[in-house]
C-alpha positions in Angstrom: 138.0 78.6 12.8 135.6 80.9 11.0 132.7 79.9 8.8 133.6 79.7 5.1 131.2 81.0 2.4 129.9 78.2 0.3 131.4 78.0 -3.2 130.0 76.9 -6.6 129.8 73.2 -7.3 130.1 71.6 -10.7 127.3 69.4 -12.0 129.0 66.1 -12.6 126.9 65.4 -15.8 127.1 68.8 -17.5 130.1 70.3 -15.8 128.2 73.5 -15.5 128.6 75.2 -12.1 125.7 75.6 -9.7 124.8 77.4 -6.5 123.7 74.8 -4.1 123.0 76.0 -0.5 121.0 74.3 2.3 118.2 76.4 3.8 119.2 77.5 7.3 117.6 75.3 10.0 115.6 78.2 11.5 114.0 79.0 8.2 113.2 75.6 6.7 109.5 75.7 7.7 109.1 79.3 6.6 111.1 79.2 3.3 109.9 75.9 1.9 107.9 76.5 -1.3 108.7 80.2 -1.5 110.1 81.5 -4.7 113.2 83.7 -4.7 114.7 85.6 -7.6 118.5 85.3 -7.9 120.7 87.3 -10.2 122.6 85.0 -12.5 124.6 86.3 -15.5 122.6 89.4 -16.1 119.1 87.9 -15.6 117.0 86.9 -12.6 116.3 83.2 -12.2 113.2 82.3 -10.2 114.0 79.4 -7.8 111.5 77.5 -5.7 113.0 76.7 -2.3 113.0 73.1 -0.9 115.5 71.8 1.7 118.1 73.5 -0.3 118.3 76.2 -3.0 119.8 75.1 -6.3 120.3 77.1 -9.4 122.5 76.7 -12.5 125.1 79.5 -12.8 125.1 78.8 -16.6 128.8 78.6 -17.0 131.7 76.1 -17.1 134.3 78.8 -16.5 135.4 78.7 -12.8 136.2 82.4 -12.5 132.9 83.4 -14.0 131.1 80.9 -11.8 132.7 82.5 -8.7 131.5 86.0 -9.7 128.0 84.7 -10.5 127.9 82.7 -7.3 128.9 85.7 -5.2 126.0 87.8 -6.6 123.4 85.1 -6.3 124.6 84.1 -2.8 124.5 87.8 -1.6 120.9 88.0 -2.9 120.0 84.7 -1.2 121.5 85.8 2.2 119.5 89.1 1.9 116.4 87.0 1.3 117.1 84.9 4.5 117.6 88.1 6.5 114.2 89.5 5.1 112.5 86.3 6.2 114.0 86.5 9.7 113.2 90.2 10.1 109.8 90.3 8.5 108.3 93.2 6.6 109.7 96.7 7.3 108.3 100.1 6.6 109.7 102.1 3.7 110.5 105.7 3.8 108.8 108.0 1.3 112.1 108.3 -0.5 112.4 104.4 -0.7 108.8 104.2 -1.9 109.4 106.7 -4.7 112.6 105.0 -5.7 110.8 101.7 -6.1 107.9 103.3 -8.0 110.5 104.9 -10.3 112.1 101.5 -10.9 108.7 100.0 -11.7 107.9 102.9 -14.0 111.2 102.5 -15.8 110.6 98.8 -16.3 107.1 99.5 -17.6 108.3 102.0 -20.1 111.1 99.8 -21.2 108.7 96.9 -21.8 105.9 98.8 -23.5 107.2 102.2 -24.9 108.0 101.0 -28.4 105.1 98.6 -28.7 102.3 98.9 -26.1 100.4 96.0 -27.7 96.7 95.8 -28.6 93.8 97.3 -26.8 92.4 93.8 -26.3 95.6 92.8 -24.4 95.2 95.7 -21.9 91.5 95.0 -21.5 92.3 91.4 -20.6 94.9 92.5 -18.1 92.5 94.9 -16.5 89.8 92.3 -16.4 92.2 89.7 -14.9 93.3 92.2 -12.2 89.7 93.0 -11.4 88.8 89.3 -11.0 91.8 88.9 -8.6 90.6 91.8 -6.5 93.5 94.0 -7.5 92.9 97.7 -8.0 93.0 98.9 -11.6 94.7 102.3 -11.4 95.7 102.5 -15.0 93.7 105.2 -16.6 93.9 106.9 -20.0 95.7 110.2 -20.0 93.0 111.6 -22.3 89.8 113.0 -21.0 86.7 111.0 -21.8 83.2 112.4 -22.3 81.1 109.7 -20.7 78.2 112.1 -20.4 77.7 112.5 -24.1 
């Protein structure tokens, strides 16, 4: 008999479906306390891993719960695989693709309203205090020698 994929479970108090999956035995020590982002209903839910991974699927509809579960479970199994395999090198094409996604998200978040100068200065200061490189530079030339 083959292994069956886990299925959504209904919370007995709220009747909202959940993903509830035990952490594989070989990953319990590695995974505990890590945070994984799982896609649920068009957004990403951040979940801290314990002995199991639990996240609300945000629906009482069984058919919608199955769809949401499948997407979240696929992401979770990919996360397990990444923990087992460790980091891997990216090709130049993959690196540029990820950079493009980060750029698109940045533009979507700040294009219409970039916020105040003070906000950006706080962000640069915080990054510097954490030892992160600040590669954000103004596209306009400055005359620091004046």
